[in-house]
Structure formats: C-alpha cells, structure tokens
N, CA, C and O atoms as a Maestro MAE file, in Angstrom:
{
 s_m_m2io_version
 :::
 2.0.0
}

f_m_ct {
 s_m_title
 :::
 protein
 m_atom[332] {
  # First column is atom index #
  i_m_mmod_type
  r_m_x_coord
  r_m_y_coord
  r_m_z_coord
  i_m_residue_number
  s_m_chain_name
  s_m_pdb_residue_name
  s_m_pdb_atom_name
  i_m_atomic_number
  :::
  1 25 -46.213 -40.879 -231.635 1 A "MET " " N  " 7
  2 3 -46.034 -41.947 -232.582 1 A "MET " " CA " 6
  3 2 -45.390 -41.493 -233.894 1 A "MET " " C  " 6
  4 15 -44.644 -42.267 -234.494 1 A "MET " " O  " 8
  5 25 -45.647 -40.274 -234.360 2 A "PRO " " N  " 7
  6 3 -45.019 -39.880 -235.620 2 A "PRO " " CA " 6
  7 2 -43.496 -39.894 -235.543 2 A "PRO " " C  " 6
  8 15 -42.836 -40.205 -236.534 2 A "PRO " " O  " 8
  9 25 -42.924 -39.563 -234.383 3 A "ALA " " N  " 7
  10 3 -41.470 -39.566 -234.259 3 A "ALA " " CA " 6
  11 2 -40.931 -40.985 -234.397 3 A "ALA " " C  " 6
  12 15 -39.875 -41.199 -234.992 3 A "ALA " " O  " 8
  13 25 -41.653 -41.945 -233.850 4 A "LEU " " N  " 7
  14 3 -41.217 -43.329 -233.933 4 A "LEU " " CA " 6
  15 2 -41.247 -43.818 -235.375 4 A "LEU " " C  " 6
  16 15 -40.315 -44.482 -235.827 4 A "LEU " " O  " 8
  17 25 -42.318 -43.489 -236.100 5 A "SER " " N  " 7
  18 3 -42.385 -43.938 -237.491 5 A "SER " " CA " 6
  19 2 -41.318 -43.234 -238.325 5 A "SER " " C  " 6
  20 15 -40.765 -43.840 -239.243 5 A "SER " " O  " 8
  21 25 -41.015 -41.972 -238.029 6 A "TRP " " N  " 7
  22 3 -39.954 -41.270 -238.746 6 A "TRP " " CA " 6
  23 2 -38.612 -41.943 -238.485 6 A "TRP " " C  " 6
  24 15 -37.802 -42.101 -239.397 6 A "TRP " " O  " 8
  25 25 -38.379 -42.342 -237.224 7 A "LEU " " N  " 7
  26 3 -37.139 -43.015 -236.870 7 A "LEU " " CA " 6
  27 2 -37.036 -44.353 -237.598 7 A "LEU " " C  " 6
  28 15 -35.978 -44.688 -238.130 7 A "LEU " " O  " 8
  29 25 -38.126 -45.117 -237.625 8 A "ALA " " N  " 7
  30 3 -38.117 -46.404 -238.317 8 A "ALA " " CA " 6
  31 2 -37.844 -46.214 -239.805 8 A "ALA " " C  " 6
  32 15 -37.075 -46.974 -240.393 8 A "ALA " " O  " 8
  33 25 -38.461 -45.218 -240.415 9 A "LEU " " N  " 7
  34 3 -38.227 -44.960 -241.837 9 A "LEU " " CA " 6
  35 2 -36.800 -44.523 -242.085 9 A "LEU " " C  " 6
  36 15 -36.208 -44.884 -243.102 9 A "LEU " " O  " 8
  37 25 -36.240 -43.751 -241.170 10 A "THR " " N  " 7
  38 3 -34.861 -43.306 -241.324 10 A "THR " " CA " 6
  39 2 -33.916 -44.499 -241.266 10 A "THR " " C  " 6
  40 15 -32.992 -44.600 -242.072 10 A "THR " " O  " 8
  41 25 -34.141 -45.399 -240.322 11 A "VAL " " N  " 7
  42 3 -33.292 -46.581 -240.215 11 A "VAL " " CA " 6
  43 2 -33.433 -47.446 -241.461 11 A "VAL " " C  " 6
  44 15 -32.439 -47.954 -241.981 11 A "VAL " " O  " 8
  45 25 -34.659 -47.614 -241.942 12 A "ILE " " N  " 7
  46 3 -34.883 -48.407 -243.149 12 A "ILE " " CA " 6
  47 2 -34.216 -47.737 -244.343 12 A "ILE " " C  " 6
  48 15 -33.598 -48.409 -245.169 12 A "ILE " " O  " 8
  49 25 -34.339 -46.404 -244.435 13 A "ASP " " N  " 7
  50 3 -33.718 -45.693 -245.546 13 A "ASP " " CA " 6
  51 2 -32.205 -45.848 -245.520 13 A "ASP " " C  " 6
  52 15 -31.580 -45.986 -246.572 13 A "ASP " " O  " 8
  53 25 -31.598 -45.826 -244.317 14 A "TRP " " N  " 7
  54 3 -30.149 -45.985 -244.222 14 A "TRP " " CA " 6
  55 2 -29.717 -47.372 -244.679 14 A "TRP " " C  " 6
  56 15 -28.676 -47.532 -245.316 14 A "TRP " " O  " 8
  57 25 -30.526 -48.372 -244.348 15 A "SER " " N  " 7
  58 3 -30.126 -49.732 -244.682 15 A "SER " " CA " 6
  59 2 -30.177 -49.991 -246.186 15 A "SER " " C  " 6
  60 15 -29.454 -50.856 -246.680 15 A "SER " " O  " 8
  61 25 -31.011 -49.262 -246.921 16 A "VAL " " N  " 7
  62 3 -31.091 -49.477 -248.370 16 A "VAL " " CA " 6
  63 2 -30.362 -48.399 -249.151 16 A "VAL " " C  " 6
  64 15 -30.309 -48.463 -250.380 16 A "VAL " " O  " 8
  65 25 -29.808 -47.425 -248.479 17 A "SER " " N  " 7
  66 3 -29.113 -46.343 -249.159 17 A "SER " " CA " 6
  67 2 -27.824 -46.854 -249.798 17 A "SER " " C  " 6
  68 15 -27.086 -47.608 -249.163 17 A "SER " " O  " 8
  69 25 -27.538 -46.462 -251.037 18 A "PRO " " N  " 7
  70 3 -26.302 -46.900 -251.682 18 A "PRO " " CA " 6
  71 2 -25.048 -46.401 -250.966 18 A "PRO " " C  " 6
  72 15 -23.977 -46.986 -251.124 18 A "PRO " " O  " 8
  73 25 -25.164 -45.337 -250.188 19 A "LEU " " N  " 7
  74 3 -24.009 -44.819 -249.469 19 A "LEU " " CA " 6
  75 2 -23.524 -45.779 -248.393 19 A "LEU " " C  " 6
  76 15 -22.350 -45.752 -248.025 19 A "LEU " " O  " 8
  77 25 -24.421 -46.634 -247.878 20 A "PHE " " N  " 7
  78 3 -24.072 -47.522 -246.780 20 A "PHE " " CA " 6
  79 2 -23.897 -48.964 -247.228 20 A "PHE " " C  " 6
  80 15 -23.812 -49.862 -246.390 20 A "PHE " " O  " 8
  81 25 -23.840 -49.199 -248.524 21 A "GLN " " N  " 7
  82 3 -23.653 -50.548 -249.024 21 A "GLN " " CA " 6
  83 2 -22.290 -50.673 -249.675 21 A "GLN " " C  " 6
  84 15 -21.832 -49.761 -250.364 21 A "GLN " " O  " 8
  85 25 -21.643 -51.813 -249.451 22 A "ASP " " N  " 7
  86 3 -20.338 -52.079 -250.030 22 A "ASP " " CA " 6
  87 2 -20.534 -52.593 -251.453 22 A "ASP " " C  " 6
  88 15 -21.194 -53.615 -251.643 22 A "ASP " " O  " 8
  89 25 -19.986 -51.925 -252.446 23 A "PRO " " N  " 7
  90 3 -20.216 -52.362 -253.822 23 A "PRO " " CA " 6
  91 2 -19.583 -53.717 -254.138 23 A "PRO " " C  " 6
  92 15 -19.997 -54.373 -255.094 23 A "PRO " " O  " 8
  93 25 -18.590 -54.150 -253.361 24 A "SER " " N  " 7
  94 3 -17.934 -55.423 -253.635 24 A "SER " " CA " 6
  95 2 -18.646 -56.594 -252.974 24 A "SER " " C  " 6
  96 15 -18.175 -57.726 -253.083 24 A "SER " " O  " 8
  97 25 -19.744 -56.367 -252.306 25 A "GLY " " N  " 7
  98 3 -20.495 -57.439 -251.667 25 A "GLY " " CA " 6
  99 2 -20.592 -57.215 -250.175 25 A "GLY " " C  " 6
  100 15 -20.241 -56.142 -249.683 25 A "GLY " " O  " 8
  101 25 -21.068 -58.221 -249.442 26 A "PRO " " N  " 7
  102 3 -21.221 -58.063 -247.990 26 A "PRO " " CA " 6
  103 2 -19.868 -57.937 -247.306 26 A "PRO " " C  " 6
  104 15 -18.873 -58.520 -247.740 26 A "PRO " " O  " 8
  105 25 -19.855 -57.166 -246.232 27 A "MET " " N  " 7
  106 3 -18.611 -56.931 -245.493 27 A "MET " " CA " 6
  107 2 -18.298 -58.136 -244.618 27 A "MET " " C  " 6
  108 15 -19.173 -58.642 -243.914 27 A "MET " " O  " 8
  109 25 -17.062 -58.590 -244.661 28 A "SER " " N  " 7
  110 3 -16.671 -59.730 -243.847 28 A "SER " " CA " 6
  111 2 -16.386 -59.294 -242.422 28 A "SER " " C  " 6
  112 15 -16.216 -58.106 -242.145 28 A "SER " " O  " 8
  113 25 -16.334 -60.277 -241.511 29 A "LEU " " N  " 7
  114 3 -16.041 -59.961 -240.117 29 A "LEU " " CA " 6
  115 2 -14.628 -59.414 -239.956 29 A "LEU " " C  " 6
  116 15 -14.386 -58.524 -239.141 29 A "LEU " " O  " 8
  117 25 -13.708 -59.948 -240.732 30 A "VAL " " N  " 7
  118 3 -12.337 -59.443 -240.744 30 A "VAL " " CA " 6
  119 2 -12.211 -58.623 -242.027 30 A "VAL " " C  " 6
  120 15 -12.133 -59.197 -243.113 30 A "VAL " " O  " 8
  121 25 -12.191 -57.290 -241.924 31 A "PRO " " N  " 7
  122 3 -12.301 -56.442 -243.113 31 A "PRO " " CA " 6
  123 2 -11.253 -56.701 -244.190 31 A "PRO " " C  " 6
  124 15 -11.554 -56.536 -245.373 31 A "PRO " " O  " 8
  125 25 -10.062 -57.090 -243.835 32 A "ARG " " N  " 7
  126 3 -9.011 -57.270 -244.838 32 A "ARG " " CA " 6
  127 2 -8.722 -58.747 -245.107 32 A "ARG " " C  " 6
  128 15 -7.597 -59.108 -245.455 32 A "ARG " " O  " 8
  129 25 -9.727 -59.589 -244.949 33 A "TRP " " N  " 7
  130 3 -9.552 -61.030 -245.091 33 A "TRP " " CA " 6
  131 2 -8.977 -61.398 -246.457 33 A "TRP " " C  " 6
  132 15 -8.088 -62.244 -246.551 33 A "TRP " " O  " 8
  133 25 -9.476 -60.771 -247.498 34 A "ARG " " N  " 7
  134 3 -9.014 -61.158 -248.839 34 A "ARG " " CA " 6
  135 2 -7.580 -60.727 -249.111 34 A "ARG " " C  " 6
  136 15 -6.955 -61.233 -250.043 34 A "ARG " " O  " 8
  137 25 -7.046 -59.808 -248.320 35 A "TYR " " N  " 7
  138 3 -5.668 -59.352 -248.505 35 A "TYR " " CA " 6
  139 2 -4.681 -60.074 -247.586 35 A "TYR " " C  " 6
  140 15 -3.470 -59.892 -247.709 35 A "TYR " " O  " 8
  141 25 -5.196 -60.891 -246.666 36 A "MET " " N  " 7
  142 3 -4.328 -61.582 -245.709 36 A "MET " " CA " 6
  143 2 -3.639 -62.760 -246.384 36 A "MET " " C  " 6
  144 15 -4.171 -63.355 -247.321 36 A "MET " " O  " 8
  145 25 -2.445 -63.087 -245.893 37 A "THR " " N  " 7
  146 3 -1.739 -64.262 -246.396 37 A "THR " " CA " 6
  147 2 -2.431 -65.518 -245.876 37 A "THR " " C  " 6
  148 15 -3.218 -65.461 -244.931 37 A "THR " " O  " 8
  149 25 -2.127 -66.648 -246.503 38 A "ASP " " N  " 7
  150 3 -2.726 -67.905 -246.062 38 A "ASP " " CA " 6
  151 2 -2.320 -68.238 -244.631 38 A "ASP " " C  " 6
  152 15 -3.113 -68.790 -243.868 38 A "ASP " " O  " 8
  153 25 -1.091 -67.905 -244.270 39 A "GLU " " N  " 7
  154 3 -0.619 -68.157 -242.901 39 A "GLU " " CA " 6
  155 2 -1.398 -67.309 -241.891 39 A "GLU " " C  " 6
  156 15 -1.772 -67.795 -240.824 39 A "GLU " " O  " 8
  157 25 -1.638 -66.052 -242.231 40 A "ALA " " N  " 7
  158 3 -2.397 -65.169 -241.335 40 A "ALA " " CA " 6
  159 2 -3.846 -65.642 -241.215 40 A "ALA " " C  " 6
  160 15 -4.430 -65.574 -240.133 40 A "ALA " " O  " 8
  161 25 -4.425 -66.116 -242.309 41 A "LYS " " N  " 7
  162 3 -5.793 -66.640 -242.259 41 A "LYS " " CA " 6
  163 2 -5.857 -67.882 -241.372 41 A "LYS " " C  " 6
  164 15 -6.784 -68.035 -240.577 41 A "LYS " " O  " 8
  165 25 -4.870 -68.769 -241.512 42 A "ALA " " N  " 7
  166 3 -4.849 -69.980 -240.693 42 A "ALA " " CA " 6
  167 2 -4.709 -69.639 -239.214 42 A "ALA " " C  " 6
  168 15 -5.373 -70.237 -238.367 42 A "ALA " " O  " 8
  169 25 -3.839 -68.671 -238.905 43 A "LEU " " N  " 7
  170 3 -3.654 -68.251 -237.516 43 A "LEU " " CA " 6
  171 2 -4.945 -67.651 -236.958 43 A "LEU " " C  " 6
  172 15 -5.310 -67.919 -235.813 43 A "LEU " " O  " 8
  173 25 -5.627 -66.851 -237.754 44 A "THR " " N  " 7
  174 3 -6.887 -66.245 -237.322 44 A "THR " " CA " 6
  175 2 -7.936 -67.317 -237.066 44 A "THR " " C  " 6
  176 15 -8.654 -67.262 -236.067 44 A "THR " " O  " 8
  177 25 -8.027 -68.294 -237.967 45 A "LYS " " N  " 7
  178 3 -9.002 -69.373 -237.783 45 A "LYS " " CA " 6
  179 2 -8.685 -70.193 -236.534 45 A "LYS " " C  " 6
  180 15 -9.591 -70.524 -235.770 45 A "LYS " " O  " 8
  181 25 -7.392 -70.528 -236.314 46 A "ARG " " N  " 7
  182 3 -7.017 -71.293 -235.119 46 A "ARG " " CA " 6
  183 2 -7.343 -70.522 -233.850 46 A "ARG " " C  " 6
  184 15 -7.821 -71.096 -232.871 46 A "ARG " " O  " 8
  185 25 -7.085 -69.225 -233.869 47 A "THR " " N  " 7
  186 3 -7.376 -68.396 -232.694 47 A "THR " " CA " 6
  187 2 -8.870 -68.363 -232.414 47 A "THR " " C  " 6
  188 15 -9.285 -68.465 -231.259 47 A "THR " " O  " 8
  189 25 -9.683 -68.222 -233.452 48 A "ALA " " N  " 7
  190 3 -11.139 -68.191 -233.280 48 A "ALA " " CA " 6
  191 2 -11.654 -69.528 -232.749 48 A "ALA " " C  " 6
  192 15 -12.500 -69.556 -231.855 48 A "ALA " " O  " 8
  193 25 -11.152 -70.626 -233.292 49 A "VAL " " N  " 7
  194 3 -11.584 -71.948 -232.828 49 A "VAL " " CA " 6
  195 2 -11.160 -72.154 -231.380 49 A "VAL " " C  " 6
  196 15 -11.935 -72.676 -230.578 49 A "VAL " " O  " 8
  197 25 -9.941 -71.752 -231.037 50 A "SER " " N  " 7
  198 3 -9.473 -71.890 -229.656 50 A "SER " " CA " 6
  199 2 -10.326 -71.073 -228.698 50 A "SER " " C  " 6
  200 15 -10.661 -71.546 -227.612 50 A "SER " " O  " 8
  201 25 -10.676 -69.865 -229.081 51 A "ALA " " N  " 7
  202 3 -11.525 -69.021 -228.227 51 A "ALA " " CA " 6
  203 2 -12.898 -69.655 -228.033 51 A "ALA " " C  " 6
  204 15 -13.442 -69.622 -226.929 51 A "ALA " " O  " 8
  205 25 -13.465 -70.231 -229.092 52 A "LEU " " N  " 7
  206 3 -14.767 -70.892 -228.962 52 A "LEU " " CA " 6
  207 2 -14.689 -72.126 -228.066 52 A "LEU " " C  " 6
  208 15 -15.602 -72.387 -227.282 52 A "LEU " " O  " 8
  209 25 -13.604 -72.879 -228.183 53 A "VAL " " N  " 7
  210 3 -13.430 -74.062 -227.325 53 A "VAL " " CA " 6
  211 2 -13.302 -73.647 -225.868 53 A "VAL " " C  " 6
  212 15 -13.896 -74.273 -224.991 53 A "VAL " " O  " 8
  213 25 -12.536 -72.602 -225.603 54 A "VAL " " N  " 7
  214 3 -12.379 -72.118 -224.225 54 A "VAL " " CA " 6
  215 2 -13.727 -71.666 -223.660 54 A "VAL " " C  " 6
  216 15 -14.051 -71.972 -222.513 54 A "VAL " " O  " 8
  217 25 -14.513 -70.940 -224.459 55 A "LEU " " N  " 7
  218 3 -15.836 -70.507 -223.995 55 A "LEU " " CA " 6
  219 2 -16.746 -71.698 -223.725 55 A "LEU " " C  " 6
  220 15 -17.479 -71.710 -222.736 55 A "LEU " " O  " 8
  221 25 -16.702 -72.699 -224.598 56 A "LEU " " N  " 7
  222 3 -17.523 -73.890 -224.398 56 A "LEU " " CA " 6
  223 2 -17.119 -74.628 -223.126 56 A "LEU " " C  " 6
  224 15 -17.979 -75.059 -222.357 56 A "LEU " " O  " 8
  225 25 -15.823 -74.775 -222.903 57 A "VAL " " N  " 7
  226 3 -15.339 -75.444 -221.690 57 A "VAL " " CA " 6
  227 2 -15.750 -74.665 -220.449 57 A "VAL " " C  " 6
  228 15 -16.172 -75.258 -219.457 57 A "VAL " " O  " 8
  229 25 -15.632 -73.345 -220.496 58 A "LEU " " N  " 7
  230 3 -16.049 -72.537 -219.340 58 A "LEU " " CA " 6
  231 2 -17.535 -72.703 -219.053 58 A "LEU " " C  " 6
  232 15 -17.937 -72.778 -217.892 58 A "LEU " " O  " 8
  233 25 -18.352 -72.761 -220.099 59 A "LEU " " N  " 7
  234 3 -19.790 -72.953 -219.886 59 A "LEU " " CA " 6
  235 2 -20.085 -74.318 -219.277 59 A "LEU " " C  " 6
  236 15 -20.924 -74.432 -218.383 59 A "LEU " " O  " 8
  237 25 -19.401 -75.353 -219.753 60 A "VAL " " N  " 7
  238 3 -19.621 -76.702 -219.219 60 A "VAL " " CA " 6
  239 2 -19.139 -76.782 -217.780 60 A "VAL " " C  " 6
  240 15 -19.839 -77.320 -216.922 60 A "VAL " " O  " 8
  241 25 -17.950 -76.254 -217.504 61 A "VAL " " N  " 7
  242 3 -17.406 -76.287 -216.139 61 A "VAL " " CA " 6
  243 2 -18.308 -75.506 -215.198 61 A "VAL " " C  " 6
  244 15 -18.556 -75.923 -214.066 61 A "VAL " " O  " 8
  245 25 -18.795 -74.372 -215.675 62 A "ARG " " N  " 7
  246 3 -19.683 -73.552 -214.832 62 A "ARG " " CA " 6
  247 2 -20.962 -74.311 -214.497 62 A "ARG " " C  " 6
  248 15 -21.493 -74.181 -213.394 62 A "ARG " " O  " 8
  249 25 -21.451 -75.096 -215.439 63 A "ALA " " N  " 7
  250 3 -22.663 -75.878 -215.192 63 A "ALA " " CA " 6
  251 2 -22.394 -77.060 -214.264 63 A "ALA " " C  " 6
  252 15 -23.288 -77.499 -213.540 63 A "ALA " " O  " 8
  253 25 -21.173 -77.572 -214.283 64 A "LEU " " N  " 7
  254 3 -20.856 -78.756 -213.477 64 A "LEU " " CA " 6
  255 2 -20.377 -78.437 -212.066 64 A "LEU " " C  " 6
  256 15 -20.363 -79.325 -211.214 64 A "LEU " " O  " 8
  257 25 -19.988 -77.207 -211.798 65 A "VAL " " N  " 7
  258 3 -19.460 -76.840 -210.479 65 A "VAL " " CA " 6
  259 2 -20.442 -77.171 -209.353 65 A "VAL " " C  " 6
  260 15 -20.010 -77.731 -208.346 65 A "VAL " " O  " 8
  261 25 -21.720 -76.863 -209.462 66 A "PRO " " N  " 7
  262 3 -22.635 -77.234 -208.356 66 A "PRO " " CA " 6
  263 2 -22.674 -78.747 -208.109 66 A "PRO " " C  " 6
  264 15 -22.740 -79.184 -206.960 66 A "PRO " " O  " 8
  265 25 -22.634 -79.538 -209.172 67 A "TRP " " N  " 7
  266 3 -22.650 -80.993 -209.004 67 A "TRP " " CA " 6
  267 2 -21.375 -81.490 -208.333 67 A "TRP " " C  " 6
  268 15 -21.425 -82.414 -207.521 67 A "TRP " " O  " 8
  269 25 -20.250 -80.896 -208.659 68 A "VAL " " N  " 7
  270 3 -18.989 -81.272 -208.019 68 A "VAL " " CA " 6
  271 2 -19.045 -80.921 -206.534 68 A "VAL " " C  " 6
  272 15 -18.602 -81.705 -205.696 68 A "VAL " " O  " 8
  273 25 -19.583 -79.758 -206.207 69 A "LEU " " N  " 7
  274 3 -19.712 -79.379 -204.797 69 A "LEU " " CA " 6
  275 2 -20.625 -80.340 -204.044 69 A "LEU " " C  " 6
  276 15 -20.327 -80.721 -202.912 69 A "LEU " " O  " 8
  277 25 -21.734 -80.733 -204.664 70 A "VAL " " N  " 7
  278 3 -22.640 -81.694 -204.031 70 A "VAL " " CA " 6
  279 2 -21.915 -83.026 -203.807 70 A "VAL " " C  " 6
  280 15 -22.068 -83.645 -202.754 70 A "VAL " " O  " 8
  281 25 -21.132 -83.463 -204.785 71 A "ALA " " N  " 7
  282 3 -20.391 -84.722 -204.644 71 A "ALA " " CA " 6
  283 2 -19.368 -84.635 -203.522 71 A "ALA " " C  " 6
  284 15 -19.220 -85.586 -202.755 71 A "ALA " " O  " 8
  285 25 -18.660 -83.521 -203.409 72 A "VAL " " N  " 7
  286 3 -17.656 -83.360 -202.352 72 A "VAL " " CA " 6
  287 2 -18.323 -83.352 -200.977 72 A "VAL " " C  " 6
  288 15 -17.841 -84.002 -200.050 72 A "VAL " " O  " 8
  289 25 -19.422 -82.624 -200.844 73 A "VAL " " N  " 7
  290 3 -20.137 -82.595 -199.567 73 A "VAL " " CA " 6
  291 2 -20.673 -83.982 -199.236 73 A "VAL " " C  " 6
  292 15 -20.612 -84.415 -198.085 73 A "VAL " " O  " 8
  293 25 -21.196 -84.678 -200.236 74 A "GLY " " N  " 7
  294 3 -21.677 -86.047 -200.012 74 A "GLY " " CA " 6
  295 2 -20.564 -86.979 -199.571 74 A "GLY " " C  " 6
  296 15 -20.757 -87.822 -198.694 74 A "GLY " " O  " 8
  297 25 -19.405 -86.825 -200.181 75 A "TRP " " N  " 7
  298 3 -18.262 -87.651 -199.783 75 A "TRP " " CA " 6
  299 2 -17.849 -87.342 -198.346 75 A "TRP " " C  " 6
  300 15 -17.559 -88.261 -197.580 75 A "TRP " " O  " 8
  301 25 -17.817 -86.048 -197.964 76 A "TRP " " N  " 7
  302 3 -17.488 -85.684 -196.578 76 A "TRP " " CA " 6
  303 2 -18.484 -86.296 -195.602 76 A "TRP " " C  " 6
  304 15 -18.096 -86.827 -194.561 76 A "TRP " " O  " 8
  305 25 -19.756 -86.222 -195.939 77 A "ILE " " N  " 7
  306 3 -20.791 -86.801 -195.071 77 A "ILE " " CA " 6
  307 2 -20.597 -88.314 -194.978 77 A "ILE " " C  " 6
  308 15 -20.688 -88.874 -193.886 77 A "ILE " " O  " 8
  309 25 -20.336 -88.971 -196.077 78 A "TRP " " N  " 7
  310 3 -20.115 -90.422 -196.085 78 A "TRP " " CA " 6
  311 2 -18.917 -90.796 -195.203 78 A "TRP " " C  " 6
  312 15 -18.974 -91.763 -194.443 78 A "TRP " " O  " 8
  313 25 -17.841 -90.022 -195.312 79 A "LYS " " N  " 7
  314 3 -16.652 -90.297 -194.493 79 A "LYS " " CA " 6
  315 2 -16.963 -90.085 -193.011 79 A "LYS " " C  " 6
  316 15 -16.500 -90.851 -192.165 79 A "LYS " " O  " 8
  317 25 -17.741 -89.053 -192.695 80 A "ALA " " N  " 7
  318 3 -18.066 -88.771 -191.289 80 A "ALA " " CA " 6
  319 2 -18.980 -89.850 -190.708 80 A "ALA " " C  " 6
  320 15 -18.831 -90.232 -189.547 80 A "ALA " " O  " 8
  321 25 -19.922 -90.339 -191.510 81 A "VAL " " N  " 7
  322 3 -20.871 -91.348 -191.037 81 A "VAL " " CA " 6
  323 2 -20.183 -92.714 -190.923 81 A "VAL " " C  " 6
  324 15 -20.518 -93.487 -190.026 81 A "VAL " " O  " 8
  325 25 -19.259 -93.020 -191.785 82 A "SER " " N  " 7
  326 3 -18.618 -94.344 -191.803 82 A "SER " " CA " 6
  327 2 -17.597 -94.519 -190.669 82 A "SER " " C  " 6
  328 15 -17.141 -95.639 -190.444 82 A "SER " " O  " 8
  329 25 -17.235 -93.479 -189.967 83 A "ARG " " N  " 7
  330 3 -16.287 -93.589 -188.840 83 A "ARG " " CA " 6
  331 2 -16.947 -94.279 -187.735 83 A "ARG " " C  " 6
  332 15 -16.340 -94.483 -186.684 83 A "ARG " " O  " 8
  :::
 }
 m_bond[331] {
  # First column is bond index #
  i_m_from
  i_m_to
  i_m_order
  :::
  1 1 2 1
  2 2 3 1
  3 3 4 2
  4 3 5 1
  5 5 6 1
  6 6 7 1
  7 7 8 2
  8 7 9 1
  9 9 10 1
  10 10 11 1
  11 11 12 2
  12 11 13 1
  13 13 14 1
  14 14 15 1
  15 15 16 2
  16 15 17 1
  17 17 18 1
  18 18 19 1
  19 19 20 2
  20 19 21 1
  21 21 22 1
  22 22 23 1
  23 23 24 2
  24 23 25 1
  25 25 26 1
  26 26 27 1
  27 27 28 2
  28 27 29 1
  29 29 30 1
  30 30 31 1
  31 31 32 2
  32 31 33 1
  33 33 34 1
  34 34 35 1
  35 35 36 2
  36 35 37 1
  37 37 38 1
  38 38 39 1
  39 39 40 2
  40 39 41 1
  41 41 42 1
  42 42 43 1
  43 43 44 2
  44 43 45 1
  45 45 46 1
  46 46 47 1
  47 47 48 2
  48 47 49 1
  49 49 50 1
  50 50 51 1
  51 51 52 2
  52 51 53 1
  53 53 54 1
  54 54 55 1
  55 55 56 2
  56 55 57 1
  57 57 58 1
  58 58 59 1
  59 59 60 2
  60 59 61 1
  61 61 62 1
  62 62 63 1
  63 63 64 2
  64 63 65 1
  65 65 66 1
  66 66 67 1
  67 67 68 2
  68 67 69 1
  69 69 70 1
  70 70 71 1
  71 71 72 2
  72 71 73 1
  73 73 74 1
  74 74 75 1
  75 75 76 2
  76 75 77 1
  77 77 78 1
  78 78 79 1
  79 79 80 2
  80 79 81 1
  81 81 82 1
  82 82 83 1
  83 83 84 2
  84 83 85 1
  85 85 86 1
  86 86 87 1
  87 87 88 2
  88 87 89 1
  89 89 90 1
  90 90 91 1
  91 91 92 2
  92 91 93 1
  93 93 94 1
  94 94 95 1
  95 95 96 2
  96 95 97 1
  97 97 98 1
  98 98 99 1
  99 99 100 2
  100 99 101 1
  101 101 102 1
  102 102 103 1
  103 103 104 2
  104 103 105 1
  105 105 106 1
  106 106 107 1
  107 107 108 2
  108 107 109 1
  109 109 110 1
  110 110 111 1
  111 111 112 2
  112 111 113 1
  113 113 114 1
  114 114 115 1
  115 115 116 2
  116 115 117 1
  117 117 118 1
  118 118 119 1
  119 119 120 2
  120 119 121 1
  121 121 122 1
  122 122 123 1
  123 123 124 2
  124 123 125 1
  125 125 126 1
  126 126 127 1
  127 127 128 2
  128 127 129 1
  129 129 130 1
  130 130 131 1
  131 131 132 2
  132 131 133 1
  133 133 134 1
  134 134 135 1
  135 135 136 2
  136 135 137 1
  137 137 138 1
  138 138 139 1
  139 139 140 2
  140 139 141 1
  141 141 142 1
  142 142 143 1
  143 143 144 2
  144 143 145 1
  145 145 146 1
  146 146 147 1
  147 147 148 2
  148 147 149 1
  149 149 150 1
  150 150 151 1
  151 151 152 2
  152 151 153 1
  153 153 154 1
  154 154 155 1
  155 155 156 2
  156 155 157 1
  157 157 158 1
  158 158 159 1
  159 159 160 2
  160 159 161 1
  161 161 162 1
  162 162 163 1
  163 163 164 2
  164 163 165 1
  165 165 166 1
  166 166 167 1
  167 167 168 2
  168 167 169 1
  169 169 170 1
  170 170 171 1
  171 171 172 2
  172 171 173 1
  173 173 174 1
  174 174 175 1
  175 175 176 2
  176 175 177 1
  177 177 178 1
  178 178 179 1
  179 179 180 2
  180 179 181 1
  181 181 182 1
  182 182 183 1
  183 183 184 2
  184 183 185 1
  185 185 186 1
  186 186 187 1
  187 187 188 2
  188 187 189 1
  189 189 190 1
  190 190 191 1
  191 191 192 2
  192 191 193 1
  193 193 194 1
  194 194 195 1
  195 195 196 2
  196 195 197 1
  197 197 198 1
  198 198 199 1
  199 199 200 2
  200 199 201 1
  201 201 202 1
  202 202 203 1
  203 203 204 2
  204 203 205 1
  205 205 206 1
  206 206 207 1
  207 207 208 2
  208 207 209 1
  209 209 210 1
  210 210 211 1
  211 211 212 2
  212 211 213 1
  213 213 214 1
  214 214 215 1
  215 215 216 2
  216 215 217 1
  217 217 218 1
  218 218 219 1
  219 219 220 2
  220 219 221 1
  221 221 222 1
  222 222 223 1
  223 223 224 2
  224 223 225 1
  225 225 226 1
  226 226 227 1
  227 227 228 2
  228 227 229 1
  229 229 230 1
  230 230 231 1
  231 231 232 2
  232 231 233 1
  233 233 234 1
  234 234 235 1
  235 235 236 2
  236 235 237 1
  237 237 238 1
  238 238 239 1
  239 239 240 2
  240 239 241 1
  241 241 242 1
  242 242 243 1
  243 243 244 2
  244 243 245 1
  245 245 246 1
  246 246 247 1
  247 247 248 2
  248 247 249 1
  249 249 250 1
  250 250 251 1
  251 251 252 2
  252 251 253 1
  253 253 254 1
  254 254 255 1
  255 255 256 2
  256 255 257 1
  257 257 258 1
  258 258 259 1
  259 259 260 2
  260 259 261 1
  261 261 262 1
  262 262 263 1
  263 263 264 2
  264 263 265 1
  265 265 266 1
  266 266 267 1
  267 267 268 2
  268 267 269 1
  269 269 270 1
  270 270 271 1
  271 271 272 2
  272 271 273 1
  273 273 274 1
  274 274 275 1
  275 275 276 2
  276 275 277 1
  277 277 278 1
  278 278 279 1
  279 279 280 2
  280 279 281 1
  281 281 282 1
  282 282 283 1
  283 283 284 2
  284 283 285 1
  285 285 286 1
  286 286 287 1
  287 287 288 2
  288 287 289 1
  289 289 290 1
  290 290 291 1
  291 291 292 2
  292 291 293 1
  293 293 294 1
  294 294 295 1
  295 295 296 2
  296 295 297 1
  297 297 298 1
  298 298 299 1
  299 299 300 2
  300 299 301 1
  301 301 302 1
  302 302 303 1
  303 303 304 2
  304 303 305 1
  305 305 306 1
  306 306 307 1
  307 307 308 2
  308 307 309 1
  309 309 310 1
  310 310 311 1
  311 311 312 2
  312 311 313 1
  313 313 314 1
  314 314 315 1
  315 315 316 2
  316 315 317 1
  317 317 318 1
  318 318 319 1
  319 319 320 2
  320 319 321 1
  321 321 322 1
  322 322 323 1
  323 323 324 2
  324 323 325 1
  325 325 326 1
  326 326 327 1
  327 327 328 2
  328 327 329 1
  329 329 330 1
  330 330 331 1
  331 331 332 2
  :::
 }
}
C-alpha cells in the first residue's frame, strides 16, 4: 500500500506543480488556436461538426440495422405467404 499512496501523491504533486501549468491559462484542444486565421478556425469548426454528424449518423444507422433486417425478412415472409 505505501507504493500506491506514493504514486497517488506523485500524481497529485505533478498536477499542482508550476512546471506543468501553462501560465497563460488552460491549454486549448488546438494548441495554436489563438494564432490561427479566422478562415482556418472556421474550417476547423466545420470539420469538427462534420465529424460529429458522421459519428452520430453511424450510431443511429448501427442501431437501426437490426430493425431494417427484421422488416426485410417480414416483407419476404409476407410475399411468400400471399402467393
């Protein structure tokens, strides 16, 4: 147990150490955001939004695929029975 508490204290010490803190404030996700042109910022934002939309669509489609398969099988059965 002493090794675990030493490790926890070391991690805590690193998080509050001035060597690991940015004096200009919290670090942004894009490190050079404040130096980017407005056009580059807009392109980055559009790309991020597009990636999130694609991920959301993939999650929805993935959830709906079993229902689509059930509907197709049901339609095949209906067509076979109605003959």
